[in-house]
N, C-alpha and C positions, 0 to 999 in steps of 0.2 A: 457525621454531619460536620460539615464545613462553619457554618453560624445558623443560629435562629431566624429562618424566614419571617416568621411571626411577628417578632421584634423588630426586625428591619421594616417591615412592612407599618409597624406603629410608628417608627420613626418618620418614616416618609410622609405619614399623617400629619405628624406634628410642623416637618419642616414645607409641609407644602405650598403653602405662599411665598414663601422664601426665593428670590430672584436668586439668579447664581448659582441653584444648588446644581451638583452633579454627583453621580456616585463612582467608586473605583474599587476594585477589588485589591484589599490588601490584606497583608498578616495573615493571610488565609481565610479572610471575612471579608466584609463590604465597608468601607468608610464613606461619609456625606462630606464631601467639601463645600464650603460655600464662599464663591470668587477663587476657587482652588486653593483653598486653604482649608486642611481638614479641621473638624469641629468634633465629630464623633462617629460613632461606628460600632458594629457590632462582629463579637470575635465568640465563637463557639453560643455558648448562652448568655455571654457578659456584653454588657452594654460597656463600650469604651467610651471614655470623656475627656476632651482634651480638656486640660484647666488651665495650663501652664506654671510657669515653678513658684510664681508669688503664691498661688491658692492650691497649691500641689498638698504641702503638710496639713494644712486646716480640711481641705477637702477628705484626706486620709481617714479623719476621725469621724467622718459621716458613716452612718449606719451601711453594710454591704459592700461599703468602699476598700479597695486594696488597692496595691501598687500592681502597674501595668508589667506584668512579668512572663512572657513565655519564651523568652531566650536565656533564663539564667542571669538575666541583667535587668534589673526595672528600668523603663521607659520614664525618664524625671516628665513631669507636667501631665501625664496621662494616668489616668486611672480604668480600673474595672469596677462596675458597679454588678453584683451579683444580682439573678433573676429577682430576689426579695426586695432589693431596692428600686425596681421599676416595675413592680406588679400591675399599680394603677397609673392610669393613663397621666392623672396629676402628679406622680411621681417620676414618671418617664420626662413629662414635659419640663417639669422643674431642673433635672439633668439635663436635657438637651439645650433649654435656656441657658443654662453655665456654658455649656461648651460654644452655644453660638455667641454668647456676649465676649469669651475670650478671643474666637476666630476674628471678631467683628474688630479687634485693638492690632491684629498684626496688619503689617503695611501689604497694600496691595502687589500681587504678583503682576 
C-alpha cells in the first residue's frame, strides 16, 4: 500500500472548496498543493502536515505527531500524524487547517 486512499479522500473533502488545489504524487504517497505550495498529504497511513520551522517543535508535542522521517533524516517543518490523530473528521480538519494556514504564508510561485 503506497498510501491510504480513504484518508486522501477525506482530505479532498476538507479541501474541496479551496481554489488552486492540485494533487501530486510525492514521497511514494500523495501531496495536496495550494497554488503550487505543498500543505499536506498522505504517506502510507500517515497524514503529512506542513507546519513550518517556527511551529515545528510545538506541533511535535501534540498527540500522534512525530517527525516526518522516511529517509533516516527528519524533514524539518513537516510532521507525520498517525491514524489515531485524525480518526475523526473534526481532528482531520484541524490538522489540514494548520497546514493550509502555513501554506498561505509562503510566497506565491
